[in-house]
PDB file of all heavy atoms in Angstrom:
ATOM      1  N   MET A   1      17.555  78.330 164.352  1.00  0.00           N
ATOM      2  CA  MET A   1      17.343  76.926 164.425  1.00  0.00           C
ATOM      3  C   MET A   1      18.448  76.274 165.333  1.00  0.00           C
ATOM      4  O   MET A   1      18.106  75.340 166.067  1.00  0.00           O
ATOM      5  CB  MET A   1      17.376  76.353 163.010  1.00  0.00           C
ATOM      6  CG  MET A   1      16.913  74.859 163.015  1.00  0.00           C
ATOM      7  SD  MET A   1      16.863  74.095 161.479  1.00  0.00           S
ATOM      8  CE  MET A   1      15.472  74.912 160.717  1.00  0.00           C
ATOM      9  N   ILE A   2      19.659  76.771 165.183  1.00  0.00           N
ATOM     10  CA  ILE A   2      20.724  76.211 166.069  1.00  0.00           C
ATOM     11  C   ILE A   2      20.474  76.577 167.518  1.00  0.00           C
ATOM     12  O   ILE A   2      20.665  75.697 168.377  1.00  0.00           O
ATOM     13  CB  ILE A   2      22.048  76.749 165.520  1.00  0.00           C
ATOM     14  CG1 ILE A   2      22.332  76.185 164.101  1.00  0.00           C
ATOM     15  CG2 ILE A   2      23.185  76.319 166.408  1.00  0.00           C
ATOM     16  CD1 ILE A   2      23.605  76.792 163.462  1.00  0.00           C
ATOM     17  N   ILE A   3      20.089  77.750 167.763  1.00  0.00           N
ATOM     18  CA  ILE A   3      19.804  78.161 169.167  1.00  0.00           C
ATOM     19  C   ILE A   3      18.696  77.330 169.768  1.00  0.00           C
ATOM     20  O   ILE A   3      18.779  76.899 170.893  1.00  0.00           O
ATOM     21  CB  ILE A   3      19.585  79.686 169.230  1.00  0.00           C
ATOM     22  CG1 ILE A   3      20.783  80.465 168.768  1.00  0.00           C
ATOM     23  CG2 ILE A   3      19.118  80.075 170.624  1.00  0.00           C
ATOM     24  CD1 ILE A   3      20.602  81.958 168.608  1.00  0.00           C
ATOM     25  N   LEU A   4      17.567  77.205 168.967  1.00  0.00           N
ATOM     26  CA  LEU A   4      16.505  76.410 169.523  1.00  0.00           C
ATOM     27  C   LEU A   4      16.931  74.922 169.789  1.00  0.00           C
ATOM     28  O   LEU A   4      16.519  74.307 170.795  1.00  0.00           O
ATOM     29  CB  LEU A   4      15.357  76.401 168.494  1.00  0.00           C
ATOM     30  CG  LEU A   4      14.132  75.553 168.831  1.00  0.00           C
ATOM     31  CD1 LEU A   4      13.544  76.064 170.137  1.00  0.00           C
ATOM     32  CD2 LEU A   4      13.173  75.556 167.735  1.00  0.00           C
ATOM     33  N   GLY A   5      17.807  74.402 168.893  1.00  0.00           N
ATOM     34  CA  GLY A   5      18.312  73.037 169.093  1.00  0.00           C
ATOM     35  C   GLY A   5      19.101  72.927 170.373  1.00  0.00           C
ATOM     36  O   GLY A   5      19.045  71.980 171.152  1.00  0.00           O
ATOM     37  N   VAL A   6      19.981  73.902 170.612  1.00  0.00           N
ATOM     38  CA  VAL A   6      20.801  73.919 171.874  1.00  0.00           C
ATOM     39  C   VAL A   6      19.916  74.037 173.094  1.00  0.00           C
ATOM     40  O   VAL A   6      20.147  73.330 174.054  1.00  0.00           O
ATOM     41  CB  VAL A   6      21.846  75.062 171.785  1.00  0.00           C
ATOM     42  CG1 VAL A   6      22.513  75.173 173.109  1.00  0.00           C
ATOM     43  CG2 VAL A   6      22.846  74.767 170.656  1.00  0.00           C
ATOM     44  N   ILE A   7      18.919  74.859 173.041  1.00  0.00           N
ATOM     45  CA  ILE A   7      18.034  74.977 174.201  1.00  0.00           C
ATOM     46  C   ILE A   7      17.249  73.660 174.439  1.00  0.00           C
ATOM     47  O   ILE A   7      17.161  73.199 175.623  1.00  0.00           O
ATOM     48  CB  ILE A   7      16.959  76.136 173.912  1.00  0.00           C
ATOM     49  CG1 ILE A   7      17.630  77.451 174.021  1.00  0.00           C
ATOM     50  CG2 ILE A   7      15.845  76.122 174.962  1.00  0.00           C
ATOM     51  CD1 ILE A   7      16.775  78.604 173.454  1.00  0.00           C
ATOM     52  N   LEU A   8      16.783  72.968 173.386  1.00  0.00           N
ATOM     53  CA  LEU A   8      16.186  71.661 173.578  1.00  0.00           C
ATOM     54  C   LEU A   8      17.107  70.678 174.066  1.00  0.00           C
ATOM     55  O   LEU A   8      16.760  69.811 174.877  1.00  0.00           O
ATOM     56  CB  LEU A   8      15.522  71.234 172.231  1.00  0.00           C
ATOM     57  CG  LEU A   8      14.242  71.986 171.845  1.00  0.00           C
ATOM     58  CD1 LEU A   8      13.793  71.504 170.499  1.00  0.00           C
ATOM     59  CD2 LEU A   8      13.196  71.815 172.878  1.00  0.00           C
ATOM     60  N   LEU A   9      18.442  70.723 173.617  1.00  0.00           N
ATOM     61  CA  LEU A   9      19.453  69.736 174.170  1.00  0.00           C
ATOM     62  C   LEU A   9      19.608  69.972 175.667  1.00  0.00           C
ATOM     63  O   LEU A   9      19.580  68.966 176.396  1.00  0.00           O
ATOM     64  CB  LEU A   9      20.774  70.058 173.477  1.00  0.00           C
ATOM     65  CG  LEU A   9      20.983  69.385 172.129  1.00  0.00           C
ATOM     66  CD1 LEU A   9      22.264  69.933 171.492  1.00  0.00           C
ATOM     67  CD2 LEU A   9      21.010  67.924 172.253  1.00  0.00           C
ATOM     68  N   VAL A  10      19.726  71.161 176.094  1.00  0.00           N
ATOM     69  CA  VAL A  10      19.891  71.468 177.486  1.00  0.00           C
ATOM     70  C   VAL A  10      18.722  70.992 178.313  1.00  0.00           C
ATOM     71  O   VAL A  10      18.866  70.369 179.379  1.00  0.00           O
ATOM     72  CB  VAL A  10      20.304  72.941 177.757  1.00  0.00           C
ATOM     73  CG1 VAL A  10      20.293  73.280 179.259  1.00  0.00           C
ATOM     74  CG2 VAL A  10      21.584  73.274 177.080  1.00  0.00           C
ATOM     75  N   VAL A  11      17.552  71.408 177.876  1.00  0.00           N
ATOM     76  CA  VAL A  11      16.283  71.103 178.650  1.00  0.00           C
ATOM     77  C   VAL A  11      16.111  69.527 178.653  1.00  0.00           C
ATOM     78  O   VAL A  11      15.768  68.978 179.720  1.00  0.00           O
ATOM     79  CB  VAL A  11      15.063  71.730 177.994  1.00  0.00           C
ATOM     80  CG1 VAL A  11      13.798  71.230 178.550  1.00  0.00           C
ATOM     81  CG2 VAL A  11      15.142  73.256 178.219  1.00  0.00           C
ATOM     82  N   GLY A  12      16.325  68.853 177.522  1.00  0.00           N
ATOM     83  CA  GLY A  12      16.213  67.386 177.490  1.00  0.00           C
ATOM     84  C   GLY A  12      17.249  66.748 178.401  1.00  0.00           C
ATOM     85  O   GLY A  12      16.935  65.736 179.058  1.00  0.00           O
ATOM     86  N   LEU A  13      18.434  67.292 178.444  1.00  0.00           N
ATOM     87  CA  LEU A  13      19.471  66.665 179.316  1.00  0.00           C
ATOM     88  C   LEU A  13      19.138  66.903 180.772  1.00  0.00           C
ATOM     89  O   LEU A  13      19.266  65.960 181.568  1.00  0.00           O
ATOM     90  CB  LEU A  13      20.789  67.266 178.953  1.00  0.00           C
ATOM     91  CG  LEU A  13      22.014  66.634 179.683  1.00  0.00           C
ATOM     92  CD1 LEU A  13      22.171  65.252 179.268  1.00  0.00           C
ATOM     93  CD2 LEU A  13      23.253  67.446 179.318  1.00  0.00           C
ATOM     94  N   VAL A  14      18.724  68.112 181.167  1.00  0.00           N
ATOM     95  CA  VAL A  14      18.448  68.381 182.543  1.00  0.00           C
ATOM     96  C   VAL A  14      17.165  67.720 183.012  1.00  0.00           C
ATOM     97  O   VAL A  14      17.211  67.162 184.149  1.00  0.00           O
ATOM     98  CB  VAL A  14      18.306  69.929 182.746  1.00  0.00           C
ATOM     99  CG1 VAL A  14      17.745  70.328 184.164  1.00  0.00           C
ATOM    100  CG2 VAL A  14      19.640  70.623 182.517  1.00  0.00           C
ATOM    101  N   ALA A  15      16.152  67.704 182.230  1.00  0.00           N
ATOM    102  CA  ALA A  15      14.889  67.070 182.628  1.00  0.00           C
ATOM    103  C   ALA A  15      14.858  65.506 182.411  1.00  0.00           C
ATOM    104  O   ALA A  15      13.950  64.871 182.883  1.00  0.00           O
ATOM    105  CB  ALA A  15      13.764  67.718 181.844  1.00  0.00           C
ATOM    106  N   GLY A  16      15.873  65.071 181.671  1.00  0.00           N
ATOM    107  CA  GLY A  16      15.935  63.589 181.426  1.00  0.00           C
ATOM    108  C   GLY A  16      14.844  63.116 180.386  1.00  0.00           C
ATOM    109  O   GLY A  16      14.400  61.968 180.428  1.00  0.00           O
ATOM    110  N   ILE A  17      14.464  64.025 179.483  1.00  0.00           N
ATOM    111  CA  ILE A  17      13.477  63.689 178.437  1.00  0.00           C
ATOM    112  C   ILE A  17      14.223  63.428 177.140  1.00  0.00           C
ATOM    113  O   ILE A  17      14.781  64.343 176.543  1.00  0.00           O
ATOM    114  CB  ILE A  17      12.474  64.838 178.288  1.00  0.00           C
ATOM    115  CG1 ILE A  17      11.751  65.088 179.632  1.00  0.00           C
ATOM    116  CG2 ILE A  17      11.456  64.496 177.168  1.00  0.00           C
ATOM    117  CD1 ILE A  17      10.839  66.328 179.580  1.00  0.00           C
ATOM    118  N   GLY A  18      14.278  62.199 176.742  1.00  0.00           N
ATOM    119  CA  GLY A  18      15.081  61.787 175.597  1.00  0.00           C
ATOM    120  C   GLY A  18      14.618  62.359 174.331  1.00  0.00           C
ATOM    121  O   GLY A  18      15.433  62.635 173.471  1.00  0.00           O
ATOM    122  N   ILE A  19      13.303  62.530 174.147  1.00  0.00           N
ATOM    123  CA  ILE A  19      12.806  62.981 172.894  1.00  0.00           C
ATOM    124  C   ILE A  19      13.186  64.456 172.577  1.00  0.00           C
ATOM    125  O   ILE A  19      13.531  64.786 171.455  1.00  0.00           O
ATOM    126  CB  ILE A  19      11.241  62.841 172.726  1.00  0.00           C
ATOM    127  CG1 ILE A  19      10.784  63.110 171.301  1.00  0.00           C
ATOM    128  CG2 ILE A  19      10.520  63.696 173.741  1.00  0.00           C
ATOM    129  CD1 ILE A  19      11.112  62.024 170.340  1.00  0.00           C
ATOM    130  N   LEU A  20      13.260  65.229 173.682  1.00  0.00           N
ATOM    131  CA  LEU A  20      13.743  66.611 173.455  1.00  0.00           C
ATOM    132  C   LEU A  20      15.169  66.709 173.094  1.00  0.00           C
ATOM    133  O   LEU A  20      15.606  67.502 172.259  1.00  0.00           O
ATOM    134  CB  LEU A  20      13.441  67.433 174.788  1.00  0.00           C
ATOM    135  CG  LEU A  20      12.083  67.810 175.148  1.00  0.00           C
ATOM    136  CD1 LEU A  20      12.078  68.629 176.394  1.00  0.00           C
ATOM    137  CD2 LEU A  20      11.430  68.592 173.965  1.00  0.00           C
ATOM    138  N   TRP A  21      15.968  65.842 173.678  1.00  0.00           N
ATOM    139  CA  TRP A  21      17.431  65.709 173.338  1.00  0.00           C
ATOM    140  C   TRP A  21      17.554  65.349 171.947  1.00  0.00           C
ATOM    141  O   TRP A  21      18.372  65.904 171.180  1.00  0.00           O
ATOM    142  CB  TRP A  21      18.067  64.684 174.293  1.00  0.00           C
ATOM    143  CG  TRP A  21      19.582  64.807 174.285  1.00  0.00           C
ATOM    144  CD1 TRP A  21      20.382  65.686 174.912  1.00  0.00           C
ATOM    145  CD2 TRP A  21      20.442  64.039 173.424  1.00  0.00           C
ATOM    146  NE1 TRP A  21      21.641  65.438 174.575  1.00  0.00           N
ATOM    147  CE2 TRP A  21      21.736  64.434 173.731  1.00  0.00           C
ATOM    148  CE3 TRP A  21      20.200  62.969 172.497  1.00  0.00           C
ATOM    149  CZ2 TRP A  21      22.846  63.860 173.093  1.00  0.00           C
ATOM    150  CZ3 TRP A  21      21.281  62.402 171.920  1.00  0.00           C
ATOM    151  CH2 TRP A  21      22.592  62.862 172.153  1.00  0.00           C
ATOM    152  N   THR A  22      16.801  64.409 171.419  1.00  0.00           N
ATOM    153  CA  THR A  22      16.899  63.867 170.074  1.00  0.00           C
ATOM    154  C   THR A  22      16.468  64.907 169.081  1.00  0.00           C
ATOM    155  O   THR A  22      17.199  65.221 168.074  1.00  0.00           O
ATOM    156  CB  THR A  22      15.943  62.659 169.874  1.00  0.00           C
ATOM    157  OG1 THR A  22      16.349  61.638 170.850  1.00  0.00           O
ATOM    158  CG2 THR A  22      16.114  62.079 168.478  1.00  0.00           C
ATOM    159  N   ILE A  23      15.434  65.628 169.337  1.00  0.00           N
ATOM    160  CA  ILE A  23      14.952  66.776 168.486  1.00  0.00           C
ATOM    161  C   ILE A  23      15.988  67.858 168.488  1.00  0.00           C
ATOM    162  O   ILE A  23      16.240  68.481 167.458  1.00  0.00           O
ATOM    163  CB  ILE A  23      13.569  67.243 168.937  1.00  0.00           C
ATOM    164  CG1 ILE A  23      12.472  66.181 168.722  1.00  0.00           C
ATOM    165  CG2 ILE A  23      13.205  68.544 168.223  1.00  0.00           C
ATOM    166  CD1 ILE A  23      11.167  66.485 169.321  1.00  0.00           C
ATOM    167  N   GLY A  24      16.625  68.147 169.589  1.00  0.00           N
ATOM    168  CA  GLY A  24      17.656  69.137 169.666  1.00  0.00           C
ATOM    169  C   GLY A  24      18.887  68.844 168.824  1.00  0.00           C
ATOM    170  O   GLY A  24      19.375  69.693 168.148  1.00  0.00           O
ATOM    171  N   VAL A  25      19.244  67.564 168.901  1.00  0.00           N
ATOM    172  CA  VAL A  25      20.415  67.170 168.043  1.00  0.00           C
ATOM    173  C   VAL A  25      20.056  67.336 166.554  1.00  0.00           C
ATOM    174  O   VAL A  25      20.919  67.826 165.754  1.00  0.00           O
ATOM    175  CB  VAL A  25      20.775  65.688 168.328  1.00  0.00           C
ATOM    176  CG1 VAL A  25      21.716  65.179 167.295  1.00  0.00           C
ATOM    177  CG2 VAL A  25      21.326  65.519 169.741  1.00  0.00           C
ATOM    178  N   ILE A  26      18.829  66.971 166.152  1.00  0.00           N
ATOM    179  CA  ILE A  26      18.426  67.068 164.760  1.00  0.00           C
ATOM    180  C   ILE A  26      18.460  68.513 164.336  1.00  0.00           C
ATOM    181  O   ILE A  26      18.909  68.914 163.264  1.00  0.00           O
ATOM    182  CB  ILE A  26      17.101  66.410 164.541  1.00  0.00           C
ATOM    183  CG1 ILE A  26      17.253  64.866 164.737  1.00  0.00           C
ATOM    184  CG2 ILE A  26      16.474  66.755 163.161  1.00  0.00           C
ATOM    185  CD1 ILE A  26      15.852  64.131 164.785  1.00  0.00           C
ATOM    186  N   LEU A  27      17.891  69.450 165.119  1.00  0.00           N
ATOM    187  CA  LEU A  27      17.819  70.799 164.836  1.00  0.00           C
ATOM    188  C   LEU A  27      19.096  71.443 164.724  1.00  0.00           C
ATOM    189  O   LEU A  27      19.393  72.256 163.852  1.00  0.00           O
ATOM    190  CB  LEU A  27      16.966  71.603 165.901  1.00  0.00           C
ATOM    191  CG  LEU A  27      15.461  71.361 165.790  1.00  0.00           C
ATOM    192  CD1 LEU A  27      14.767  72.199 166.821  1.00  0.00           C
ATOM    193  CD2 LEU A  27      14.885  71.795 164.451  1.00  0.00           C
ATOM    194  N   VAL A  28      20.047  71.047 165.614  1.00  0.00           N
ATOM    195  CA  VAL A  28      21.433  71.621 165.531  1.00  0.00           C
ATOM    196  C   VAL A  28      22.114  71.208 164.243  1.00  0.00           C
ATOM    197  O   VAL A  28      22.738  71.938 163.530  1.00  0.00           O
ATOM    198  CB  VAL A  28      22.272  71.236 166.773  1.00  0.00           C
ATOM    199  CG1 VAL A  28      23.687  71.544 166.583  1.00  0.00           C
ATOM    200  CG2 VAL A  28      21.692  71.955 168.028  1.00  0.00           C
ATOM    201  N   ALA A  29      21.960  69.912 163.925  1.00  0.00           N
ATOM    202  CA  ALA A  29      22.556  69.415 162.717  1.00  0.00           C
ATOM    203  C   ALA A  29      22.066  70.052 161.474  1.00  0.00           C
ATOM    204  O   ALA A  29      22.804  70.466 160.569  1.00  0.00           O
ATOM    205  CB  ALA A  29      22.378  67.905 162.632  1.00  0.00           C
ATOM    206  N   VAL A  30      20.745  70.216 161.325  1.00  0.00           N
ATOM    207  CA  VAL A  30      20.126  70.743 160.180  1.00  0.00           C
ATOM    208  C   VAL A  30      20.438  72.261 160.074  1.00  0.00           C
ATOM    209  O   VAL A  30      20.809  72.735 159.042  1.00  0.00           O
ATOM    210  CB  VAL A  30      18.577  70.563 160.160  1.00  0.00           C
ATOM    211  CG1 VAL A  30      17.869  71.410 159.116  1.00  0.00           C
ATOM    212  CG2 VAL A  30      18.245  69.073 159.950  1.00  0.00           C
ATOM    213  N   GLY A  31      20.445  72.950 161.202  1.00  0.00           N
ATOM    214  CA  GLY A  31      20.778  74.393 161.212  1.00  0.00           C
ATOM    215  C   GLY A  31      22.236  74.604 160.821  1.00  0.00           C
ATOM    216  O   GLY A  31      22.516  75.494 160.024  1.00  0.00           O
ATOM    217  N   ALA A  32      23.150  73.738 161.370  1.00  0.00           N
ATOM    218  CA  ALA A  32      24.584  73.869 160.926  1.00  0.00           C
ATOM    219  C   ALA A  32      24.776  73.572 159.446  1.00  0.00           C
ATOM    220  O   ALA A  32      25.512  74.305 158.737  1.00  0.00           O
ATOM    221  CB  ALA A  32      25.374  72.909 161.789  1.00  0.00           C
ATOM    222  N   LEU A  33      24.070  72.563 158.925  1.00  0.00           N
ATOM    223  CA  LEU A  33      24.185  72.312 157.538  1.00  0.00           C
ATOM    224  C   LEU A  33      23.682  73.433 156.620  1.00  0.00           C
ATOM    225  O   LEU A  33      24.340  73.810 155.659  1.00  0.00           O
ATOM    226  CB  LEU A  33      23.351  71.051 157.163  1.00  0.00           C
ATOM    227  CG  LEU A  33      23.316  70.620 155.728  1.00  0.00           C
ATOM    228  CD1 LEU A  33      24.688  70.128 155.260  1.00  0.00           C
ATOM    229  CD2 LEU A  33      22.252  69.496 155.507  1.00  0.00           C
ATOM    230  N   LEU A  34      22.499  73.989 156.972  1.00  0.00           N
ATOM    231  CA  LEU A  34      21.986  75.153 156.223  1.00  0.00           C
ATOM    232  C   LEU A  34      22.902  76.380 156.353  1.00  0.00           C
ATOM    233  O   LEU A  34      23.064  77.115 155.371  1.00  0.00           O
ATOM    234  CB  LEU A  34      20.580  75.474 156.719  1.00  0.00           C
ATOM    235  CG  LEU A  34      19.463  74.458 156.350  1.00  0.00           C
ATOM    236  CD1 LEU A  34      18.216  74.866 157.025  1.00  0.00           C
ATOM    237  CD2 LEU A  34      19.315  74.357 154.865  1.00  0.00           C
ATOM    238  N   TRP A  35      23.518  76.533 157.497  1.00  0.00           N
ATOM    239  CA  TRP A  35      24.392  77.704 157.693  1.00  0.00           C
ATOM    240  C   TRP A  35      25.636  77.492 156.785  1.00  0.00           C
ATOM    241  O   TRP A  35      26.075  78.479 156.168  1.00  0.00           O
ATOM    242  CB  TRP A  35      24.777  77.744 159.153  1.00  0.00           C
ATOM    243  CG  TRP A  35      25.613  78.923 159.526  1.00  0.00           C
ATOM    244  CD1 TRP A  35      25.860  80.070 158.815  1.00  0.00           C
ATOM    245  CD2 TRP A  35      26.386  79.066 160.658  1.00  0.00           C
ATOM    246  NE1 TRP A  35      26.726  80.871 159.520  1.00  0.00           N
ATOM    247  CE2 TRP A  35      27.037  80.325 160.691  1.00  0.00           C
ATOM    248  CE3 TRP A  35      26.630  78.239 161.789  1.00  0.00           C
ATOM    249  CZ2 TRP A  35      27.935  80.697 161.690  1.00  0.00           C
ATOM    250  CZ3 TRP A  35      27.464  78.666 162.824  1.00  0.00           C
ATOM    251  CH2 TRP A  35      28.102  79.895 162.780  1.00  0.00           C
ATOM    252  N   ILE A  36      26.177  76.307 156.758  1.00  0.00           N
ATOM    253  CA  ILE A  36      27.375  76.037 156.000  1.00  0.00           C
ATOM    254  C   ILE A  36      27.054  76.240 154.448  1.00  0.00           C
ATOM    255  O   ILE A  36      27.808  76.833 153.769  1.00  0.00           O
ATOM    256  CB  ILE A  36      27.908  74.631 156.262  1.00  0.00           C
ATOM    257  CG1 ILE A  36      28.544  74.584 157.695  1.00  0.00           C
ATOM    258  CG2 ILE A  36      28.970  74.268 155.250  1.00  0.00           C
ATOM    259  CD1 ILE A  36      28.917  73.248 158.171  1.00  0.00           C
ATOM    260  N   LEU A  37      25.958  75.680 154.082  1.00  0.00           N
ATOM    261  CA  LEU A  37      25.568  75.841 152.627  1.00  0.00           C
ATOM    262  C   LEU A  37      25.379  77.270 152.225  1.00  0.00           C
ATOM    263  O   LEU A  37      25.684  77.709 151.226  1.00  0.00           O
ATOM    264  CB  LEU A  37      24.371  75.000 152.325  1.00  0.00           C
ATOM    265  CG  LEU A  37      24.470  73.508 152.314  1.00  0.00           C
ATOM    266  CD1 LEU A  37      23.173  72.821 152.102  1.00  0.00           C
ATOM    267  CD2 LEU A  37      25.443  73.059 151.153  1.00  0.00           C
ATOM    268  N   GLY A  38      24.740  78.020 153.140  1.00  0.00           N
ATOM    269  CA  GLY A  38      24.565  79.452 152.851  1.00  0.00           C
ATOM    270  C   GLY A  38      25.860  80.195 152.833  1.00  0.00           C
ATOM    271  O   GLY A  38      26.040  81.155 152.052  1.00  0.00           O
ATOM    272  N   ALA A  39      26.748  79.852 153.767  1.00  0.00           N
ATOM    273  CA  ALA A  39      28.085  80.513 153.769  1.00  0.00           C
ATOM    274  C   ALA A  39      28.895  80.250 152.524  1.00  0.00           C
ATOM    275  O   ALA A  39      29.765  81.015 152.147  1.00  0.00           O
ATOM    276  CB  ALA A  39      28.845  80.117 155.019  1.00  0.00           C
ATOM    277  N   LEU A  40      28.698  79.079 151.958  1.00  0.00           N
ATOM    278  CA  LEU A  40      29.408  78.673 150.693  1.00  0.00           C
ATOM    279  C   LEU A  40      28.901  79.372 149.428  1.00  0.00           C
ATOM    280  O   LEU A  40      29.408  79.210 148.399  1.00  0.00           O
ATOM    281  CB  LEU A  40      29.396  77.180 150.554  1.00  0.00           C
ATOM    282  CG  LEU A  40      30.231  76.430 151.562  1.00  0.00           C
ATOM    283  CD1 LEU A  40      30.029  74.867 151.327  1.00  0.00           C
ATOM    284  CD2 LEU A  40      31.680  76.736 151.510  1.00  0.00           C
ATOM    285  N   GLY A  41      27.739  80.044 149.623  1.00  0.00           N
ATOM    286  CA  GLY A  41      27.149  80.741 148.571  1.00  0.00           C
ATOM    287  C   GLY A  41      26.149  79.880 147.700  1.00  0.00           C
ATOM    288  O   GLY A  41      25.686  80.278 146.598  1.00  0.00           O
ATOM    289  N   ARG A  42      25.825  78.749 148.202  1.00  0.00           N
ATOM    290  CA  ARG A  42      24.827  77.838 147.507  1.00  0.00           C
ATOM    291  C   ARG A  42      23.421  78.259 147.873  1.00  0.00           C
ATOM    292  O   ARG A  42      23.168  78.675 148.976  1.00  0.00           O
ATOM    293  CB  ARG A  42      25.025  76.358 147.879  1.00  0.00           C
ATOM    294  CG  ARG A  42      26.457  75.920 147.428  1.00  0.00           C
ATOM    295  CD  ARG A  42      26.578  74.417 147.572  1.00  0.00           C
ATOM    296  NE  ARG A  42      25.399  73.754 146.993  1.00  0.00           N
ATOM    297  CZ  ARG A  42      25.439  72.926 145.960  1.00  0.00           C
ATOM    298  NH1 ARG A  42      26.641  72.745 145.323  1.00  0.00           N
ATOM    299  NH2 ARG A  42      24.433  72.354 145.433  1.00  0.00           N
ATOM    300  N   GLU A  43      22.488  78.116 146.967  1.00  0.00           N
ATOM    301  CA  GLU A  43      21.131  78.432 147.168  1.00  0.00           C
ATOM    302  C   GLU A  43      20.537  77.322 147.974  1.00  0.00           C
ATOM    303  O   GLU A  43      20.723  76.154 147.581  1.00  0.00           O
ATOM    304  CB  GLU A  43      20.383  78.686 145.920  1.00  0.00           C
ATOM    305  CG  GLU A  43      20.797  79.975 145.249  1.00  0.00           C
ATOM    306  CD  GLU A  43      19.950  80.241 143.928  1.00  0.00           C
ATOM    307  OE1 GLU A  43      18.947  79.536 143.796  1.00  0.00           O
ATOM    308  OE2 GLU A  43      20.265  81.192 143.261  1.00  0.00           O
ATOM    309  N   VAL A  44      19.770  77.654 149.001  1.00  0.00           N
ATOM    310  CA  VAL A  44      19.060  76.648 149.824  1.00  0.00           C
ATOM    311  C   VAL A  44      17.601  76.880 149.701  1.00  0.00           C
ATOM    312  O   VAL A  44      17.103  77.947 150.133  1.00  0.00           O
ATOM    313  CB  VAL A  44      19.561  76.742 151.238  1.00  0.00           C
ATOM    314  CG1 VAL A  44      18.765  75.662 152.116  1.00  0.00           C
ATOM    315  CG2 VAL A  44      21.014  76.473 151.398  1.00  0.00           C
ATOM    316  N   GLY A  45      16.893  75.998 149.088  1.00  0.00           N
ATOM    317  CA  GLY A  45      15.404  76.162 148.976  1.00  0.00           C
ATOM    318  C   GLY A  45      15.057  77.341 148.104  1.00  0.00           C
ATOM    319  O   GLY A  45      13.985  77.921 148.340  1.00  0.00           O
ATOM    320  N   GLY A  46      15.838  77.665 147.125  1.00  0.00           N
ATOM    321  CA  GLY A  46      15.520  78.811 146.277  1.00  0.00           C
ATOM    322  C   GLY A  46      16.018  80.097 146.784  1.00  0.00           C
ATOM    323  O   GLY A  46      15.750  81.195 146.196  1.00  0.00           O
ATOM    324  N   ARG A  47      16.632  80.136 148.030  1.00  0.00           N
ATOM    325  CA  ARG A  47      17.015  81.389 148.649  1.00  0.00           C
ATOM    326  C   ARG A  47      18.507  81.407 148.627  1.00  0.00           C
ATOM    327  O   ARG A  47      19.187  80.396 148.966  1.00  0.00           O
ATOM    328  CB  ARG A  47      16.473  81.441 150.072  1.00  0.00           C
ATOM    329  CG  ARG A  47      14.970  81.419 150.137  1.00  0.00           C
ATOM    330  CD  ARG A  47      14.544  81.565 151.574  1.00  0.00           C
ATOM    331  NE  ARG A  47      14.443  82.942 151.826  1.00  0.00           N
ATOM    332  CZ  ARG A  47      13.874  83.392 152.978  1.00  0.00           C
ATOM    333  NH1 ARG A  47      13.478  82.575 153.818  1.00  0.00           N
ATOM    334  NH2 ARG A  47      13.782  84.710 153.087  1.00  0.00           N
ATOM    335  N   ARG A  48      19.055  82.593 148.365  1.00  0.00           N
ATOM    336  CA  ARG A  48      20.481  82.730 148.364  1.00  0.00           C
ATOM    337  C   ARG A  48      21.049  82.758 149.739  1.00  0.00           C
ATOM    338  O   ARG A  48      22.220  82.331 149.934  1.00  0.00           O
ATOM    339  CB  ARG A  48      20.899  83.973 147.586  1.00  0.00           C
ATOM    340  CG  ARG A  48      22.382  84.013 147.307  1.00  0.00           C
ATOM    341  CD  ARG A  48      22.687  85.084 146.219  1.00  0.00           C
ATOM    342  NE  ARG A  48      22.095  84.820 144.942  1.00  0.00           N
ATOM    343  CZ  ARG A  48      22.611  83.978 143.967  1.00  0.00           C
ATOM    344  NH1 ARG A  48      23.614  83.229 144.241  1.00  0.00           N
ATOM    345  NH2 ARG A  48      21.998  83.869 142.861  1.00  0.00           N
ATOM    346  N   HIS A  49      20.305  83.290 150.705  1.00  0.00           N
ATOM    347  CA  HIS A  49      20.749  83.320 152.075  1.00  0.00           C
ATOM    348  C   HIS A  49      19.724  82.596 153.025  1.00  0.00           C
ATOM    349  O   HIS A  49      18.527  82.782 152.775  1.00  0.00           O
ATOM    350  CB  HIS A  49      20.880  84.793 152.536  1.00  0.00           C
ATOM    351  CG  HIS A  49      21.913  85.589 151.729  1.00  0.00           C
ATOM    352  ND1 HIS A  49      23.249  85.395 151.960  1.00  0.00           N
ATOM    353  CD2 HIS A  49      21.731  86.451 150.756  1.00  0.00           C
ATOM    354  CE1 HIS A  49      23.853  86.154 151.025  1.00  0.00           C
ATOM    355  NE2 HIS A  49      22.939  86.917 150.351  1.00  0.00           N
ATOM    356  N   TYR A  50      20.289  81.971 154.024  1.00  0.00           N
ATOM    357  CA  TYR A  50      19.347  81.380 155.022  1.00  0.00           C
ATOM    358  C   TYR A  50      19.520  82.084 156.349  1.00  0.00           C
ATOM    359  O   TYR A  50      20.642  82.279 156.834  1.00  0.00           O
ATOM    360  CB  TYR A  50      19.701  79.865 155.199  1.00  0.00           C
ATOM    361  CG  TYR A  50      18.909  79.230 156.261  1.00  0.00           C
ATOM    362  CD1 TYR A  50      17.623  78.891 156.089  1.00  0.00           C
ATOM    363  CD2 TYR A  50      19.449  78.930 157.505  1.00  0.00           C
ATOM    364  CE1 TYR A  50      16.860  78.304 156.976  1.00  0.00           C
ATOM    365  CE2 TYR A  50      18.685  78.380 158.489  1.00  0.00           C
ATOM    366  CZ  TYR A  50      17.414  78.115 158.245  1.00  0.00           C
ATOM    367  OH  TYR A  50      16.638  77.487 159.223  1.00  0.00           O
ATOM    368  N   TRP A  51      18.405  82.519 156.868  1.00  0.00           N
ATOM    369  CA  TRP A  51      18.461  83.183 158.186  1.00  0.00           C
ATOM    370  C   TRP A  51      17.837  82.375 159.194  1.00  0.00           C
ATOM    371  O   TRP A  51      16.698  82.008 159.195  1.00  0.00           O
ATOM    372  CB  TRP A  51      17.713  84.571 158.084  1.00  0.00           C
ATOM    373  CG  TRP A  51      18.493  85.567 157.299  1.00  0.00           C
ATOM    374  CD1 TRP A  51      19.471  86.298 157.816  1.00  0.00           C
ATOM    375  CD2 TRP A  51      18.351  85.934 155.924  1.00  0.00           C
ATOM    376  NE1 TRP A  51      19.977  87.102 156.835  1.00  0.00           N
ATOM    377  CE2 TRP A  51      19.297  86.879 155.684  1.00  0.00           C
ATOM    378  CE3 TRP A  51      17.566  85.486 154.923  1.00  0.00           C
ATOM    379  CZ2 TRP A  51      19.514  87.423 154.449  1.00  0.00           C
ATOM    380  CZ3 TRP A  51      17.761  86.034 153.718  1.00  0.00           C
ATOM    381  CH2 TRP A  51      18.680  87.001 153.468  1.00  0.00           C
TER     382      TRP A  51
END
């Protein structure tokens, strides 16, 4: 999810498409949050690990 967010950020920035940039920021933020929660050992959505 983080990688997809970064790709959308770059494409949105280069192409000048604001909606792609916004979606990219959201995906990076959600992916980082899930990654941090998983690293702390908390269950996310009933799963012990998030891939």
